[in-house]
PQR file of N, CA, C, O and H, with PARSE charges and radii, in Angstrom:
ATOM      1  N   MET A   1       1.701 -20.062   7.603 -0.4000 1.5000
ATOM      2  CA  MET A   1       2.477 -18.982   8.170 -0.0000 2.0000
ATOM      3  C   MET A   1       3.965 -19.292   7.988  0.5500 1.7000
ATOM      4  O   MET A   1       4.364 -20.457   7.973 -0.5500 1.4000
ATOM      5  N   LYS A   2       4.762 -18.270   7.853 -0.4000 1.5000
ATOM      6  CA  LYS A   2       6.195 -18.451   7.661 -0.0000 2.0000
ATOM      7  C   LYS A   2       6.852 -18.957   8.941  0.5500 1.7000
ATOM      8  O   LYS A   2       6.349 -18.750  10.045 -0.5500 1.4000
ATOM      9  H   LYS A   2       4.438 -17.324   7.866  0.4000 1.0000
ATOM     10  N   LYS A   3       7.990 -19.625   8.763 -0.4000 1.5000
ATOM     11  CA  LYS A   3       8.754 -20.050   9.927 -0.0000 2.0000
ATOM     12  C   LYS A   3       9.321 -18.821  10.626  0.5500 1.7000
ATOM     13  O   LYS A   3       9.586 -17.803   9.987 -0.5500 1.4000
ATOM     14  H   LYS A   3       8.399 -19.793   7.866  0.4000 1.0000
ATOM     15  N   ALA A   4       9.503 -18.918  11.934 -0.4000 1.5000
ATOM     16  CA  ALA A   4       9.944 -17.777  12.743 -0.0000 2.0000
ATOM     17  C   ALA A   4      11.238 -17.164  12.224  0.5500 1.7000
ATOM     18  O   ALA A   4      11.383 -15.942  12.240 -0.5500 1.4000
ATOM     19  H   ALA A   4       9.287 -19.745  12.453  0.4000 1.0000
ATOM     20  N   GLN A   5      12.173 -17.975  11.768 -0.4000 1.5000
ATOM     21  CA  GLN A   5      13.443 -17.429  11.308 -0.0000 2.0000
ATOM     22  C   GLN A   5      13.310 -16.686   9.983  0.5500 1.7000
ATOM     23  O   GLN A   5      14.224 -15.957   9.597 -0.5500 1.4000
ATOM     24  H   GLN A   5      12.055 -18.968  11.755  0.4000 1.0000
ATOM     25  N   GLN A   6      12.198 -16.854   9.282 -0.4000 1.5000
ATOM     26  CA  GLN A   6      11.978 -16.170   8.015 -0.0000 2.0000
ATOM     27  C   GLN A   6      11.248 -14.839   8.206  0.5500 1.7000
ATOM     28  O   GLN A   6      11.133 -14.053   7.265 -0.5500 1.4000
ATOM     29  H   GLN A   6      11.455 -17.447   9.595  0.4000 1.0000
ATOM     30  N   ILE A   7      10.762 -14.587   9.406 -0.4000 1.5000
ATOM     31  CA  ILE A   7      10.028 -13.358   9.692 -0.0000 2.0000
ATOM     32  C   ILE A   7      10.953 -12.405  10.428  0.5500 1.7000
ATOM     33  O   ILE A   7      11.481 -12.729  11.492 -0.5500 1.4000
ATOM     34  H   ILE A   7      10.855 -15.225  10.170  0.4000 1.0000
ATOM     35  N   SER A   8      11.144 -11.224   9.851 -0.4000 1.5000
ATOM     36  CA  SER A   8      12.026 -10.271  10.506 -0.0000 2.0000
ATOM     37  C   SER A   8      11.301  -9.616  11.677  0.5500 1.7000
ATOM     38  O   SER A   8      10.107  -9.332  11.587 -0.5500 1.4000
ATOM     39  H   SER A   8      10.716 -10.961   8.987  0.4000 1.0000
ATOM     40  N   PRO A   9      12.021  -9.372  12.784 -0.5600 1.5000
ATOM     41  CA  PRO A   9      11.418  -8.711  13.939  0.2800 2.0000
ATOM     42  C   PRO A   9      10.924  -7.313  13.558  0.5500 1.7000
ATOM     43  O   PRO A   9      11.574  -6.598  12.795 -0.5500 1.4000
ATOM     44  N   THR A  10       9.774  -6.941  14.098 -0.4000 1.5000
ATOM     45  CA  THR A  10       9.203  -5.631  13.849 -0.0000 2.0000
ATOM     46  C   THR A  10       8.855  -4.998  15.195  0.5500 1.7000
ATOM     47  O   THR A  10       7.756  -5.185  15.716 -0.5500 1.4000
ATOM     48  H   THR A  10       9.246  -7.522  14.718  0.4000 1.0000
ATOM     49  N   PRO A  11       9.799  -4.253  15.745 -0.5600 1.5000
ATOM     50  CA  PRO A  11       9.531  -3.636  17.050  0.2800 2.0000
ATOM     51  C   PRO A  11       8.378  -2.634  16.971  0.5500 1.7000
ATOM     52  O   PRO A  11       8.320  -1.805  16.062 -0.5500 1.4000
ATOM     53  N   VAL A  12       7.476  -2.725  17.927 -0.4000 1.5000
ATOM     54  CA  VAL A  12       6.333  -1.826  17.985 -0.0000 2.0000
ATOM     55  C   VAL A  12       6.198  -1.349  19.432  0.5500 1.7000
ATOM     56  O   VAL A  12       6.255  -2.146  20.369 -0.5500 1.4000
ATOM     57  H   VAL A  12       7.523  -3.398  18.665  0.4000 1.0000
ATOM     58  N   ARG A  13       6.023  -0.056  19.594 -0.4000 1.5000
ATOM     59  CA  ARG A  13       5.803   0.488  20.933 -0.0000 2.0000
ATOM     60  C   ARG A  13       4.322   0.379  21.256  0.5500 1.7000
ATOM     61  O   ARG A  13       3.472   0.858  20.505 -0.5500 1.4000
ATOM     62  H   ARG A  13       5.977   0.591  18.833  0.4000 1.0000
ATOM     63  N   VAL A  14       4.024  -0.261  22.388 -0.4000 1.5000
ATOM     64  CA  VAL A  14       2.646  -0.471  22.807 -0.0000 2.0000
ATOM     65  C   VAL A  14       2.472   0.145  24.192  0.5500 1.7000
ATOM     66  O   VAL A  14       3.254  -0.147  25.097 -0.5500 1.4000
ATOM     67  H   VAL A  14       4.715  -0.650  22.998  0.4000 1.0000
ATOM     68  N   PRO A  15       1.465   0.989  24.370 -0.5600 1.5000
ATOM     69  CA  PRO A  15       1.228   1.562  25.696  0.2800 2.0000
ATOM     70  C   PRO A  15       1.018   0.446  26.732  0.5500 1.7000
ATOM     71  O   PRO A  15       0.443  -0.594  26.409 -0.5500 1.4000
ATOM     72  N   PRO A  16       1.474   0.654  27.956 -0.5600 1.5000
ATOM     73  CA  PRO A  16       1.398  -0.390  28.987  0.2800 2.0000
ATOM     74  C   PRO A  16      -0.007  -0.959  29.201  0.5500 1.7000
ATOM     75  O   PRO A  16      -0.155  -2.172  29.349 -0.5500 1.4000
ATOM     76  N   ASP A  17      -1.032  -0.119  29.221 -0.4000 1.5000
ATOM     77  CA  ASP A  17      -2.387  -0.630  29.453 -0.0000 2.0000
ATOM     78  C   ASP A  17      -2.858  -1.522  28.307  0.5500 1.7000
ATOM     79  O   ASP A  17      -3.532  -2.522  28.551 -0.5500 1.4000
ATOM     80  H   ASP A  17      -0.911   0.867  29.100  0.4000 1.0000
ATOM     81  N   LEU A  18      -2.523  -1.187  27.080 -0.4000 1.5000
ATOM     82  CA  LEU A  18      -2.874  -2.019  25.933 -0.0000 2.0000
ATOM     83  C   LEU A  18      -2.088  -3.330  25.970  0.5500 1.7000
ATOM     84  O   LEU A  18      -2.632  -4.390  25.657 -0.5500 1.4000
ATOM     85  H   LEU A  18      -1.975  -0.374  26.882  0.4000 1.0000
ATOM     86  N   LYS A  19      -0.834  -3.261  26.344 -0.4000 1.5000
ATOM     87  CA  LYS A  19      -0.021  -4.477  26.436 -0.0000 2.0000
ATOM     88  C   LYS A  19      -0.583  -5.429  27.488  0.5500 1.7000
ATOM     89  O   LYS A  19      -0.663  -6.634  27.253 -0.5500 1.4000
ATOM     90  H   LYS A  19      -0.393  -2.400  26.598  0.4000 1.0000
ATOM     91  N   ARG A  20      -0.972  -4.896  28.646 -0.4000 1.5000
ATOM     92  CA  ARG A  20      -1.561  -5.744  29.694 -0.0000 2.0000
ATOM     93  C   ARG A  20      -2.847  -6.409  29.193  0.5500 1.7000
ATOM     94  O   ARG A  20      -3.085  -7.592  29.435 -0.5500 1.4000
ATOM     95  H   ARG A  20      -0.906  -3.917  28.837  0.4000 1.0000
ATOM     96  N   TRP A  21      -3.674  -5.621  28.488 -0.4000 1.5000
ATOM     97  CA  TRP A  21      -4.916  -6.159  27.956 -0.0000 2.0000
ATOM     98  C   TRP A  21      -4.634  -7.286  26.958  0.5500 1.7000
ATOM     99  O   TRP A  21      -5.283  -8.332  26.991 -0.5500 1.4000
ATOM    100  H   TRP A  21      -3.481  -4.660  28.292  0.4000 1.0000
ATOM    101  N   LEU A  22      -3.659  -7.060  26.072 -0.4000 1.5000
ATOM    102  CA  LEU A  22      -3.289  -8.089  25.097 -0.0000 2.0000
ATOM    103  C   LEU A  22      -2.724  -9.326  25.786  0.5500 1.7000
ATOM    104  O   LEU A  22      -3.008 -10.451  25.374 -0.5500 1.4000
ATOM    105  H   LEU A  22      -3.132  -6.211  26.045  0.4000 1.0000
ATOM    106  N   GLN A  23      -1.925  -9.122  26.834 -0.4000 1.5000
ATOM    107  CA  GLN A  23      -1.360 -10.258  27.566 -0.0000 2.0000
ATOM    108  C   GLN A  23      -2.465 -11.098  28.202  0.5500 1.7000
ATOM    109  O   GLN A  23      -2.417 -12.327  28.155 -0.5500 1.4000
ATOM    110  H   GLN A  23      -1.695  -8.209  27.169  0.4000 1.0000
ATOM    111  N   HIS A  24      -3.454 -10.444  28.792 -0.4000 1.5000
ATOM    112  CA  HIS A  24      -4.578 -11.179  29.389 -0.0000 2.0000
ATOM    113  C   HIS A  24      -5.379 -11.921  28.319  0.5500 1.7000
ATOM    114  O   HIS A  24      -5.793 -13.061  28.525 -0.5500 1.4000
ATOM    115  H   HIS A  24      -3.493  -9.445  28.831  0.4000 1.0000
ATOM    116  N   SER A  25      -5.590 -11.282  27.199 -0.4000 1.5000
ATOM    117  CA  SER A  25      -6.297 -11.937  26.095 -0.0000 2.0000
ATOM    118  C   SER A  25      -5.520 -13.139  25.586  0.5500 1.7000
ATOM    119  O   SER A  25      -6.101 -14.182  25.285 -0.5500 1.4000
ATOM    120  H   SER A  25      -5.253 -10.355  27.031  0.4000 1.0000
ATOM    121  N   ALA A  26      -4.202 -12.989  25.491 -0.4000 1.5000
ATOM    122  CA  ALA A  26      -3.357 -14.095  25.029 -0.0000 2.0000
ATOM    123  C   ALA A  26      -3.474 -15.289  25.971  0.5500 1.7000
ATOM    124  O   ALA A  26      -3.586 -16.431  25.525 -0.5500 1.4000
ATOM    125  H   ALA A  26      -3.730 -12.142  25.735  0.4000 1.0000
ATOM    126  N   ILE A  27      -3.447 -15.021  27.269 -0.4000 1.5000
ATOM    127  CA  ILE A  27      -3.570 -16.100  28.256 -0.0000 2.0000
ATOM    128  C   ILE A  27      -4.926 -16.788  28.114  0.5500 1.7000
ATOM    129  O   ILE A  27      -5.004 -18.016  28.098 -0.5500 1.4000
ATOM    130  H   ILE A  27      -3.356 -14.093  27.632  0.4000 1.0000
ATOM    131  N   GLU A  28      -5.985 -16.000  28.010 -0.4000 1.5000
ATOM    132  CA  GLU A  28      -7.337 -16.566  27.874 -0.0000 2.0000
ATOM    133  C   GLU A  28      -7.471 -17.406  26.611  0.5500 1.7000
ATOM    134  O   GLU A  28      -8.203 -18.395  26.594 -0.5500 1.4000
ATOM    135  H   GLU A  28      -5.921 -15.002  28.023  0.4000 1.0000
ATOM    136  N   ASN A  29      -6.766 -17.015  25.556 -0.4000 1.5000
ATOM    137  CA  ASN A  29      -6.848 -17.723  24.273 -0.0000 2.0000
ATOM    138  C   ASN A  29      -5.746 -18.755  24.085  0.5500 1.7000
ATOM    139  O   ASN A  29      -5.601 -19.326  23.004 -0.5500 1.4000
ATOM    140  H   ASN A  29      -6.171 -16.211  25.570  0.4000 1.0000
ATOM    141  N   HIS A  30      -4.971 -18.995  25.133 -0.4000 1.5000
ATOM    142  CA  HIS A  30      -3.890 -19.989  25.102 -0.0000 2.0000
ATOM    143  C   HIS A  30      -2.896 -19.714  23.976  0.5500 1.7000
ATOM    144  O   HIS A  30      -2.490 -20.614  23.240 -0.5500 1.4000
ATOM    145  H   HIS A  30      -5.088 -18.532  26.012  0.4000 1.0000
ATOM    146  N   ARG A  31      -2.517 -18.435  23.868 -0.4000 1.5000
ATOM    147  CA  ARG A  31      -1.547 -18.019  22.858 -0.0000 2.0000
ATOM    148  C   ARG A  31      -0.429 -17.238  23.534  0.5500 1.7000
ATOM    149  O   ARG A  31      -0.569 -16.755  24.657 -0.5500 1.4000
ATOM    150  H   ARG A  31      -2.847 -17.704  24.466  0.4000 1.0000
ATOM    151  N   SER A  32       0.677 -17.129  22.820 -0.4000 1.5000
ATOM    152  CA  SER A  32       1.725 -16.202  23.261 -0.0000 2.0000
ATOM    153  C   SER A  32       1.261 -14.791  22.933  0.5500 1.7000
ATOM    154  O   SER A  32       0.329 -14.607  22.150 -0.5500 1.4000
ATOM    155  H   SER A  32       0.791 -17.522  21.908  0.4000 1.0000
ATOM    156  N   LEU A  33       1.901 -13.806  23.520 -0.4000 1.5000
ATOM    157  CA  LEU A  33       1.556 -12.420  23.210 -0.0000 2.0000
ATOM    158  C   LEU A  33       1.744 -12.164  21.720  0.5500 1.7000
ATOM    159  O   LEU A  33       0.894 -11.540  21.085 -0.5500 1.4000
ATOM    160  H   LEU A  33       2.658 -13.955  24.157  0.4000 1.0000
ATOM    161  N   ASN A  34       2.831 -12.633  21.172 -0.4000 1.5000
ATOM    162  CA  ASN A  34       3.092 -12.447  19.750 -0.0000 2.0000
ATOM    163  C   ASN A  34       1.998 -13.086  18.900  0.5500 1.7000
ATOM    164  O   ASN A  34       1.511 -12.468  17.953 -0.5500 1.4000
ATOM    165  H   ASN A  34       3.521 -13.140  21.688  0.4000 1.0000
ATOM    166  N   SER A  35       1.611 -14.307  19.226 -0.4000 1.5000
ATOM    167  CA  SER A  35       0.567 -14.993  18.469 -0.0000 2.0000
ATOM    168  C   SER A  35      -0.774 -14.278  18.581  0.5500 1.7000
ATOM    169  O   SER A  35      -1.534 -14.210  17.615 -0.5500 1.4000
ATOM    170  H   SER A  35       2.007 -14.809  19.995  0.4000 1.0000
ATOM    171  N   GLU A  36      -1.054 -13.750  19.757 -0.4000 1.5000
ATOM    172  CA  GLU A  36      -2.308 -13.009  19.946 -0.0000 2.0000
ATOM    173  C   GLU A  36      -2.337 -11.773  19.062  0.5500 1.7000
ATOM    174  O   GLU A  36      -3.349 -11.489  18.421 -0.5500 1.4000
ATOM    175  H   GLU A  36      -0.437 -13.805  20.541  0.4000 1.0000
ATOM    176  N   ILE A  37      -1.245 -11.044  19.024 -0.4000 1.5000
ATOM    177  CA  ILE A  37      -1.164  -9.837  18.198 -0.0000 2.0000
ATOM    178  C   ILE A  37      -1.306 -10.201  16.723  0.5500 1.7000
ATOM    179  O   ILE A  37      -2.049  -9.547  15.992 -0.5500 1.4000
ATOM    180  H   ILE A  37      -0.423 -11.274  19.545  0.4000 1.0000
ATOM    181  N   LEU A  38      -0.601 -11.236  16.282 -0.4000 1.5000
ATOM    182  CA  LEU A  38      -0.697 -11.660  14.882 -0.0000 2.0000
ATOM    183  C   LEU A  38      -2.114 -12.104  14.533  0.5500 1.7000
ATOM    184  O   LEU A  38      -2.625 -11.773  13.464 -0.5500 1.4000
ATOM    185  H   LEU A  38       0.003 -11.768  16.876  0.4000 1.0000
ATOM    186  N   HIS A  39      -2.745 -12.850  15.430 -0.4000 1.5000
ATOM    187  CA  HIS A  39      -4.112 -13.316  15.198 -0.0000 2.0000
ATOM    188  C   HIS A  39      -5.056 -12.126  15.029  0.5500 1.7000
ATOM    189  O   HIS A  39      -5.883 -12.108  14.117 -0.5500 1.4000
ATOM    190  H   HIS A  39      -2.329 -13.119  16.299  0.4000 1.0000
ATOM    191  N   ARG A  40      -4.930 -11.140  15.903 -0.4000 1.5000
ATOM    192  CA  ARG A  40      -5.807  -9.973  15.831 -0.0000 2.0000
ATOM    193  C   ARG A  40      -5.544  -9.150  14.578  0.5500 1.7000
ATOM    194  O   ARG A  40      -6.483  -8.649  13.960 -0.5500 1.4000
ATOM    195  H   ARG A  40      -4.258 -11.153  16.644  0.4000 1.0000
ATOM    196  N   LEU A  41      -4.300  -9.007  14.202 -0.4000 1.5000
ATOM    197  CA  LEU A  41      -3.980  -8.268  12.975 -0.0000 2.0000
ATOM    198  C   LEU A  41      -4.523  -8.989  11.748  0.5500 1.7000
ATOM    199  O   LEU A  41      -5.052  -8.353  10.837 -0.5500 1.4000
ATOM    200  H   LEU A  41      -3.537  -9.414  14.705  0.4000 1.0000
ATOM    201  N   GLU A  42      -4.395 -10.295  11.722 -0.4000 1.5000
ATOM    202  CA  GLU A  42      -4.900 -11.073  10.591 -0.0000 2.0000
ATOM    203  C   GLU A  42      -6.417 -10.960  10.494  0.5500 1.7000
ATOM    204  O   GLU A  42      -6.957 -10.800   9.399 -0.5500 1.4000
ATOM    205  H   GLU A  42      -3.965 -10.811  12.462  0.4000 1.0000
ATOM    206  N   LYS A  43      -7.116 -11.041  11.638 -0.4000 1.5000
ATOM    207  CA  LYS A  43      -8.576 -10.872  11.635 -0.0000 2.0000
ATOM    208  C   LYS A  43      -8.953  -9.497  11.107  0.5500 1.7000
ATOM    209  O   LYS A  43      -9.902  -9.359  10.335 -0.5500 1.4000
ATOM    210  H   LYS A  43      -6.678 -11.170  12.527  0.4000 1.0000
ATOM    211  N   SER A  44      -8.219  -8.498  11.517 -0.4000 1.5000
ATOM    212  CA  SER A  44      -8.475  -7.131  11.075 -0.0000 2.0000
ATOM    213  C   SER A  44      -8.249  -7.001   9.571  0.5500 1.7000
ATOM    214  O   SER A  44      -9.032  -6.354   8.875 -0.5500 1.4000
ATOM    215  H   SER A  44      -7.448  -8.610  12.144  0.4000 1.0000
ATOM    216  N   ARG A  45      -7.186  -7.612   9.077 -0.4000 1.5000
ATOM    217  CA  ARG A  45      -6.887  -7.564   7.644 -0.0000 2.0000
ATOM    218  C   ARG A  45      -7.996  -8.227   6.839  0.5500 1.7000
ATOM    219  O   ARG A  45      -8.445  -7.683   5.830 -0.5500 1.4000
ATOM    220  H   ARG A  45      -6.550  -8.137   9.643  0.4000 1.0000
ATOM    221  N   ILE A  46      -8.436  -9.395   7.281 -0.4000 1.5000
ATOM    222  CA  ILE A  46      -9.510 -10.111   6.596 -0.0000 2.0000
ATOM    223  C   ILE A  46     -10.784  -9.272   6.593  0.5500 1.7000
ATOM    224  O   ILE A  46     -11.470  -9.190   5.574 -0.5500 1.4000
ATOM    225  H   ILE A  46      -8.072  -9.836   8.101  0.4000 1.0000
ATOM    226  N   HIS A  47     -11.101  -8.656   7.715 -0.4000 1.5000
ATOM    227  CA  HIS A  47     -12.280  -7.796   7.814 -0.0000 2.0000
ATOM    228  C   HIS A  47     -12.181  -6.628   6.843  0.5500 1.7000
ATOM    229  O   HIS A  47     -13.144  -6.320   6.141 -0.5500 1.4000
ATOM    230  H   HIS A  47     -10.544  -8.723   8.542  0.4000 1.0000
ATOM    231  N   GLU A  48     -11.017  -5.974   6.798 -0.4000 1.5000
ATOM    232  CA  GLU A  48     -10.821  -4.843   5.899 -0.0000 2.0000
ATOM    233  C   GLU A  48     -10.937  -5.265   4.429  0.5500 1.7000
ATOM    234  O   GLU A  48     -11.549  -4.562   3.625 -0.5500 1.4000
ATOM    235  H   GLU A  48     -10.235  -6.225   7.369  0.4000 1.0000
ATOM    236  N   GLU A  49     -10.350  -6.411   4.085 -0.4000 1.5000
ATOM    237  CA  GLU A  49     -10.420  -6.881   2.702 -0.0000 2.0000
ATOM    238  C   GLU A  49     -11.861  -7.203   2.307  0.5500 1.7000
ATOM    239  O   GLU A  49     -12.279  -6.915   1.186 -0.5500 1.4000
ATOM    240  H   GLU A  49      -9.854  -6.982   4.739  0.4000 1.0000
ATOM    241  N   ALA A  50     -12.623  -7.804   3.233 -0.4000 1.5000
ATOM    242  CA  ALA A  50     -14.032  -8.116   2.948 -0.0000 2.0000
ATOM    243  C   ALA A  50     -14.828  -6.833   2.776  0.5500 1.7000
ATOM    244  O   ALA A  50     -15.693  -6.739   1.906 -0.5500 1.4000
ATOM    245  H   ALA A  50     -12.283  -8.038   4.144  0.4000 1.0000
ATOM    246  N   LYS A  51     -14.533  -5.856   3.603 -0.4000 1.5000
ATOM    247  CA  LYS A  51     -15.213  -4.563   3.515 -0.0000 2.0000
ATOM    248  C   LYS A  51     -14.930  -3.893   2.178  0.5500 1.7000
ATOM    249  O   LYS A  51     -15.837  -3.352   1.545 -0.5500 1.4000
ATOM    250  H   LYS A  51     -13.831  -5.932   4.310  0.4000 1.0000
ATOM    251  N   GLU A  52     -13.671  -3.928   1.748 -0.4000 1.5000
ATOM    252  CA  GLU A  52     -13.282  -3.333   0.455 -0.0000 2.0000
ATOM    253  C   GLU A  52     -13.936  -4.077  -0.707  0.5500 1.7000
ATOM    254  O   GLU A  52     -14.321  -3.461  -1.701 -0.5500 1.4000
ATOM    255  H   GLU A  52     -12.934  -4.368   2.263  0.4000 1.0000
ATOM    256  N   ALA A  53     -14.062  -5.384  -0.587 -0.4000 1.5000
ATOM    257  CA  ALA A  53     -14.651  -6.189  -1.659 -0.0000 2.0000
ATOM    258  C   ALA A  53     -16.136  -5.876  -1.836  0.5500 1.7000
ATOM    259  O   ALA A  53     -16.665  -5.998  -2.940 -0.5500 1.4000
ATOM    260  H   ALA A  53     -13.749  -5.884   0.221  0.4000 1.0000
ATOM    261  N   ARG A  54     -16.811  -5.474  -0.758 -0.4000 1.5000
ATOM    262  CA  ARG A  54     -18.234  -5.145  -0.830 -0.0000 2.0000
ATOM    263  C   ARG A  54     -18.475  -3.780  -1.473  0.5500 1.7000
ATOM    264  O   ARG A  54     -19.587  -3.491  -1.914 -0.5500 1.4000
ATOM    265  H   ARG A  54     -16.381  -5.375   0.139  0.4000 1.0000
ATOM    266  N   GLN A  55     -17.463  -2.958  -1.530 -0.4000 1.5000
ATOM    267  CA  GLN A  55     -17.636  -1.598  -2.071 -0.0000 2.0000
ATOM    268  C   GLN A  55     -17.537  -1.563  -3.569  0.5500 1.7000
ATOM    269  O   GLN A  55     -17.661  -0.496  -4.171 -0.5500 1.4000
ATOM    270  H   GLN A  55     -16.559  -3.193  -1.172  0.4000 1.0000
TER
END
């Protein structure tokens, strides 16, 4: 993964209920909110790429 200073901030509006859910998930997984979001996006990307490869 790139160093933090090499990654440009990407503001995203998240509904409060989704943010709370992500915050709780981050705590359970011992991650920061940012790390939790990145982890979930990466898993989603890998899933999508695998799905496309099967087609």
